[in-house]
Backbone bond lengths (Angstrom), bond angles and torsions (degrees), N, CA, C in turn:
res aa  C-N    CA-C-N  psi(-1)  N-CA   C-N-CA  omega(-1)  CA-C   N-CA-C  phi
1 M - - - 1.454 - - 1.523 107.84 -
2 S 1.318 116.42 132.18 1.458 121.04 -176.52 1.528 113.54 -92.90
3 I 1.315 117.51 7.95 1.467 120.07 -179.39 1.523 109.47 -127.05
4 K 1.326 115.92 135.57 1.459 122.05 179.93 1.519 107.72 -126.54
5 P 1.345 118.41 112.70 1.467 120.52 178.79 1.528 111.30 -61.48
6 L 1.318 116.01 150.33 1.453 121.82 178.61 1.517 110.98 -104.46
7 A 1.306 116.20 157.20 1.466 124.91 175.30 1.523 111.79 50.85
8 D 1.336 117.69 -122.47 1.471 120.70 -174.90 1.526 112.28 -99.00
9 R 1.321 117.41 27.95 1.456 121.52 -179.43 1.529 111.28 -94.35
10 V 1.347 115.36 152.07 1.468 121.77 176.12 1.524 108.84 -130.73
11 L 1.319 116.19 149.21 1.458 123.34 176.57 1.518 107.33 -104.83
12 V 1.338 116.92 121.80 1.464 122.27 -174.57 1.523 109.35 -120.56
13 K 1.335 115.74 134.49 1.460 121.05 172.62 1.527 106.95 -97.08
14 P 1.351 117.70 112.42 1.464 120.36 -178.41 1.530 111.35 -63.01
15 A 1.334 115.71 146.71 1.459 120.68 174.84 1.520 107.99 -67.70
16 A 1.312 116.73 151.19 1.466 121.37 -179.57 1.524 110.04 -65.83
17 A 1.328 116.39 141.36 1.468 121.21 176.72 1.525 108.47 -68.54
18 E 1.316 115.24 140.15 1.454 119.93 -178.92 1.523 110.12 -72.57
19 E 1.342 115.91 137.95 1.463 121.26 175.80 1.517 108.43 -77.66
20 K 1.321 117.00 126.13 1.460 121.17 179.19 1.515 109.12 -130.48
21 T 1.304 115.31 140.11 1.460 120.05 172.35 1.517 107.45 -124.66
22 I 1.300 115.37 143.93 1.460 120.83 179.19 1.527 106.57 -120.29
23 G 1.320 115.55 106.15 1.461 119.48 178.62 1.514 113.31 57.55
24 G 1.320 117.91 36.14 1.453 121.89 179.02 1.520 113.89 89.12
25 I 1.333 118.02 -2.81 1.465 121.49 178.51 1.523 107.90 -93.99
26 I 1.312 116.34 126.67 1.466 121.20 179.23 1.526 108.02 -90.21
27 I 1.325 115.98 129.68 1.462 122.03 -179.47 1.530 108.18 -78.83
28 P 1.353 119.21 124.88 1.467 120.30 179.15 1.528 111.64 -68.45
29 D 1.343 115.86 158.33 1.464 120.92 -178.48 1.521 112.42 -56.76
30 S 1.309 117.99 -36.21 1.464 120.67 -177.28 1.528 112.52 -67.37
31 A 1.328 117.87 -22.02 1.464 121.31 -178.45 1.522 112.72 -97.64
32 K 1.324 117.06 -7.49 1.463 120.19 -179.77 1.517 110.27 -75.62
33 E 1.328 115.38 147.30 1.458 119.24 174.99 1.521 109.01 -74.86
34 K 1.311 115.34 142.28 1.457 119.79 177.02 1.520 109.36 -68.08
35 P 1.323 117.33 142.09 1.465 118.38 174.59 1.525 109.62 -68.03
36 L 1.312 115.83 147.61 1.454 120.18 -179.53 1.516 111.38 -110.25
37 K 1.330 115.20 19.80 1.467 119.22 175.76 1.512 108.63 -137.49
38 G 1.315 115.06 160.88 1.451 120.01 -179.11 1.508 110.69 -171.61
39 E 1.331 114.39 -174.23 1.468 121.41 -178.66 1.520 109.34 -116.69
40 V 1.320 115.78 133.12 1.462 121.31 177.30 1.526 108.01 -71.69
41 V 1.338 116.03 125.36 1.460 121.43 -178.84 1.525 111.01 -98.55
42 A 1.346 116.33 -39.63 1.467 120.80 -179.60 1.533 108.67 -151.10
43 V 1.322 115.66 152.76 1.467 121.07 179.06 1.518 110.08 -130.39
44 G 1.340 115.72 154.03 1.458 121.10 174.74 1.516 110.74 -81.12
45 G 1.306 116.26 -176.87 1.461 121.64 -177.12 1.512 114.65 -85.49
46 G 1.322 117.99 -5.41 1.458 121.20 -177.27 1.514 110.84 86.97
47 T 1.325 115.50 -179.55 1.463 121.23 177.27 1.524 107.90 -124.91
48 K 1.326 116.74 173.98 1.461 118.56 -179.74 1.526 111.30 -67.10
49 D 1.351 116.63 -23.52 1.458 120.66 -179.94 1.528 113.56 -95.04
50 E 1.330 117.12 -18.93 1.466 120.57 -176.09 1.527 110.58 -133.50
51 V 1.326 115.67 114.46 1.461 122.06 178.03 1.521 108.60 -82.64
52 M 1.320 117.53 139.12 1.468 121.00 179.43 1.525 109.42 -74.86
53 V 1.324 116.07 120.82 1.460 120.53 177.78 1.527 110.69 -102.57
54 L 1.331 117.04 -15.37 1.460 120.88 177.42 1.515 109.75 -88.00
55 K 1.327 114.95 154.48 1.460 120.20 176.46 1.520 108.56 -141.01
56 A 1.313 116.51 161.47 1.464 121.20 179.41 1.527 109.22 -57.81
57 G 1.325 115.84 137.04 1.459 121.37 -179.83 1.520 113.85 99.57
58 D 1.337 118.37 -15.57 1.470 121.30 178.63 1.525 110.52 -66.27
59 Q 1.319 116.66 138.36 1.464 122.48 172.24 1.523 106.40 -91.86
60 V 1.337 117.25 127.21 1.457 120.69 -173.32 1.528 112.22 -130.49
61 L 1.332 114.53 158.01 1.458 123.27 170.32 1.522 106.80 -109.78
62 Y 1.334 117.00 140.37 1.458 120.30 -179.70 1.522 109.58 -138.95
63 G 1.320 116.56 165.11 1.458 122.32 -178.20 1.519 112.71 -68.28
64 K 1.315 115.86 157.47 1.464 122.44 -175.76 1.524 112.77 -58.42
65 Y 1.322 117.68 -38.27 1.460 120.84 -176.93 1.526 112.53 -108.62
66 A 1.319 117.40 20.24 1.464 121.67 -177.32 1.526 111.07 -75.91
67 G 1.307 115.55 145.02 1.444 121.66 170.10 1.517 115.96 78.43
68 T 1.327 112.95 175.32 1.458 123.37 178.63 1.515 107.89 -119.92
69 E 1.333 116.64 129.00 1.460 120.23 179.91 1.519 109.87 -76.69
70 I 1.333 115.60 135.24 1.460 121.82 173.38 1.518 107.74 -134.66
71 E 1.326 116.48 158.96 1.457 121.02 178.57 1.519 109.17 -124.03
72 L 1.324 115.88 124.84 1.457 122.73 178.43 1.517 108.49 -128.47
73 E 1.308 116.14 127.64 1.469 121.11 176.74 1.528 111.15 51.02
74 N 1.335 116.61 45.05 1.473 123.99 178.41 1.523 113.88 62.58
75 E 1.316 118.35 22.38 1.453 122.89 174.71 1.522 107.85 -122.97
76 K 1.340 115.89 144.40 1.464 120.33 179.80 1.522 110.30 -94.91
77 F 1.335 115.15 138.23 1.452 123.07 178.98 1.513 108.40 -134.22
78 L 1.325 115.51 164.14 1.458 122.37 171.97 1.521 107.46 -119.93
79 I 1.318 115.96 137.93 1.458 119.62 172.31 1.527 105.98 -116.41
80 M 1.333 115.34 126.34 1.468 120.51 -174.61 1.512 110.48 -146.82
81 R 1.313 115.22 165.99 1.461 120.33 174.78 1.529 109.17 -74.18
82 Q 1.307 115.69 150.50 1.459 120.45 177.50 1.532 110.61 -57.20
83 S 1.314 117.51 -33.71 1.457 121.12 -178.97 1.528 112.65 -69.51
84 D 1.337 119.17 -15.75 1.462 122.41 176.07 1.529 111.73 -78.75
85 V 1.322 117.13 -14.49 1.464 121.31 177.78 1.527 107.74 -80.01
86 L 1.333 115.61 128.48 1.458 120.71 -176.07 1.522 112.68 -86.34
87 A 1.351 117.54 -38.25 1.462 120.67 -176.02 1.512 110.44 -164.49
88 T 1.321 115.03 161.79 1.470 120.45 170.82 1.528 107.81 -103.42
89 I 1.314 116.17 152.07 1.470 121.63 -179.51 1.515 108.23 -105.01
């Protein structure tokens, strides 16, 4: 991975959106709800006030508007603060 989060930030790969059809109608990507779970790919070193409790490989739940979307090597990721993560699965 060519990106390393700083301080209390984590890099999360969102889970794929589920394919749904309604009566033979395929829902386009723009109308699908964003997944609210993903896998932690990389973590920062933490800060003096906040110890990193997440580690690479953790499955997490996060808020609907958490993080900033980035694209690396044609894959989408979210980079967010550890405090934006709601829970581990």
